N, C-alpha and C positions, 0 to 999 in steps of 0.2 A: 891601579897605576903602579908599574914596577920600574919605570925609567924616570930618571930625573933629567929634564930637558930645559934648563933655564934659558938658553939662547932661543930655542924655538918658541918657548912660552912668551918671552919678551918680544920677539918679532911678531907673533900672533896678536898680542895685546896692543902693540904699537899700530899694527895695520887696522885693527878694529877701531882704535881711537882716531886714526887718520880718516877712516871712512866716515865716522860720526862727525868729525870736524868739517870735512868737505861737504857732507850732506847739509849740515847747518849753514855753512858759509855760502854755498852755491844755491841752495833751495830753501833755506830757512826752515828746514824740517828736522824733526827728532828721529834718530835712528832706532826706532822701536819696530821690531819685526812684525808684531801684530798689526800695528797701524799701517805699515807698508803693505802687508798682505791684504788687509781689508780694502785697500784702494784698487786692487785688481780683481776682486771677486764682485760679481754683479750685485747691485748696480755699480758699475765701474766709475771711479772718480775722474774728473777732467784731467788730472795730472798722473794718469796711469802709466805713462811711458817710462818715467824715471823709476817708478815702483817696480815695473816689470824688469827693467835692467838690473836693479839692485838684487831682486830675487833670483834672476838668471845667474848673476855672479855668485851669489851665496850657494846656489844649488850646483852650478857648473864647476866651481873651483876644485872640489875633490876629484872630479873626472880629469881636469887638466893636470892636476898633480900626478895622477896615475899615468897619464899619457907621457909625462916627463920622466917616467921610470921610477917614481917613488912608490913604495908600498904603504898603503894605509890599512892599519890593522885595528880592529875594534871588536869587542864582544859585548853583545847586549843579551844578558841571560834572562830576558823577559819575553813572554809570548807577544806576538804582533798585535793581537786583539787588546792586550793590556796597554800597549803603547798607544793605540788608537783611542781607547776609552780615556786614558790618562791625558792625552792631548786635548780631547774634547772638554774634559773637566777643567783643564788649565785655561782653555779658550773662554769658557763661561766665566771663570774667575777673573780673567783679564778684562772682560767686558764690564763686569760689575765693579771691579776694583779700580777702574780708571787708568789702566796702562799696563804694559807688559814688563816682565823682568828686564829685558834688554833695554827698553827705553828708560826705565827708572835707574837701572844699574850703570849704564854707560853714559847716558846724557843727563839724567836728573841729578845724579851725584856730582857730576862735573859742573853743573850749574848751581850746586849747593842748595838744592831744593829740599826743604825739610820733609815734604811729602814723600820724596824719593828715598830719603834715608830711612823713613819708617817702613816704606814698602819693601826695600831691599832687606832690612832687618827681619821683616816678616817672612820673606821668601827663604831666607837662610835658616830660620828657626826650625 
């Protein structure tokens, strides 16, 4: 990271928090990406529609930003295979660890869950 972008960071954090609050208020669900994703992978859960909409928004947002004329730059200096293998390993860890980093970090800490504090500290270590 070479740029200091406090406004964009604050706005992004606020939007993530708002989406987590709305998901909890409207659906009584935790905004954990792994839990949301597993509900649209067969066998599909009964409440798959909101999950698919959430994922479509998360995946589609960068494309909408580019359509608006903003340039998104990022550099991932890791081979694609390493990313896929790493993602698989994280998925296995999430399954056995009882939750994903986003669910623990965004929602669990906001609910003052001791388990989430331990999980996030472990993720950050």
